[in-house]
C-alpha positions, 0 to 999 in steps of 0.5 A: 158781812160779818160782825168784825174783820176778825170774826171767825178767826181760829184759836179763839180770836176775838170778834174784832181785830185786835188793837195795834201792837208794836209787832203789828205796826212793824209788820204792816210798815214792812208790808211791801206793796206792789211787789207782785208777791202772793199774800201768804198766811203768815203775813196775814196773821201778823197784820191782823193779829200781831203777836196775839198768836191768833190765826185765820181759820180754815174757811178764811185759809181756803178763801186766801188760796183762791184770792192769791190766784188772779185768774180766779174769782171766789164766791165766799159763803158763810153765816153772819159773824163767821169772818167774811170781812176778813176775807174782804181784807185779804182780797184788798191787801192782795190787790195792793200787793199787785200795785192795784186799786180795790173796790168794796161795794155794798147794797145799802148806803148805811153799810157803806158808811159803816165800812168806810169808818171800819176800814179807815180805822183798821188801816190806821191802827195797823199801820197799813199805808192805804187810803179809803174813799167813799161814794154813796151818792149822798156822800163823796169823800176822796183819798188824797190825790196820787194815792197808790193804795186806795180802797174805794167803798161805794154802793153797788149802783155807783159801781154799776153806773161807772162800768156801764158808762165807761163801756160805752154800750147798752147796759144789757150788753156785756163788754168784750175785752181782754181774756182773764189774767194769768199769774204772770200778767196779774200786775198789768195795769187795767185802763178800763176807760173807753172813749173820751170820758175815762173814769179814774176810779176804774184805773188800775182796778184789780179787785172788786169785793161785792158784799151781800151779793144775794141782792142779785135775787131782788126783783127791783134791784137785782139787775144792778149786780147782773150788769156789774158782773157783765161789764166788769173787765175780765182782768179784775178779780171778783170776790163775792160775799154772802150769808144766804144764797140759794143754789150757790153752785148754779150761781157760780156757774152763771158768773163763770159763763158771764165773765168767761173766767173760772171761779171757786165756791168756798163755804162754811156752814157752822154758825158762830152766832147761835140761832134759836127757834121757838114760840111763846106758851100761855105764860108767855115763856119762850119754848125752844124748839131748835138751836144751832148750838148746844144749850147747857141750861135747857139741855137743847142739842144742836140741830135737833128739832123738838117735835114733842115740844112743838106739838105740845106748844101748838096743841095747848088749850087756851085758858079762857080766864087768861084770855078774858083778862088779857082782852079786858086789860087791852080794852082798858088801855085803849079806853085810857088812851082815848080819854087822854086824846079827848082831853088833849083835844079839848085843851087845844080847843080851849073848852077844857083842861080846867080853863085858862088864866085871866 
């Protein structure tokens, strides 16, 4: 989900969002929540980066162009460390602009806890008038009562359970509700609370950010994401984030059919975090065979597979003397460990270790 909220920002922006400055705090304080305005790039840049002069990059800019359309979902795909968390922040701020609540889900409790700390600190540092709640099953931290701008962070299962319970239908039966919103109706209050057991966490829900949505392919847990998409009201915008997802076009098409509302795929393929592929030779030295970035030290060119090095590495004849030496060293280490265990057992039985005091 990105190394930091500012990861991937253009103009050489740092991995983490910058510490607050007077300019940043002033912009955040003047941020008009609930005015039903589109979140523009200039405001995003000022809130995220203050007077540093940084800007969001092309990937984030294309995501923002979809996020400001309440009738559209977005599937944002980018390698790790390429700025997906900034996309989540923009979707959350846009929900606040519409006077709505936002939900951020992750597949892992530890990641939910981490994001709770990050978003809470970020809102505080940037002077954004918003509160963060956390629900993981093990932990329940609630924003103060009456909070208008609330971000609820929870595990994917908790959101699924809330949606299914509120729908009052079989978990595998999609709920039929209002058509997707238009730009004119974006701020209509969503009261997705059916029957006698309304769920306040779903009231005014405007946006769901689903991090690591490729977990939908998990054999054991994938149904959680399927049911979430099936039961999520069509008035709620879905912002799905993933670094690794096969055939994203087909997946987006499935989402559009299930949710009966349009969506757009926004991708970036360049990696900010370098990836190096290789193996160890006889001297246990790393031999680089492929890299996603140029390596000036080794002369490796990005995207070029070194087939000659690959053949040499795997055709390398084992040195019999070195192989025997490694085997002897391993055997000696095992013998020493066995001896230590035997001595410890003897001491425990009182039959060794030099005897005890009288």
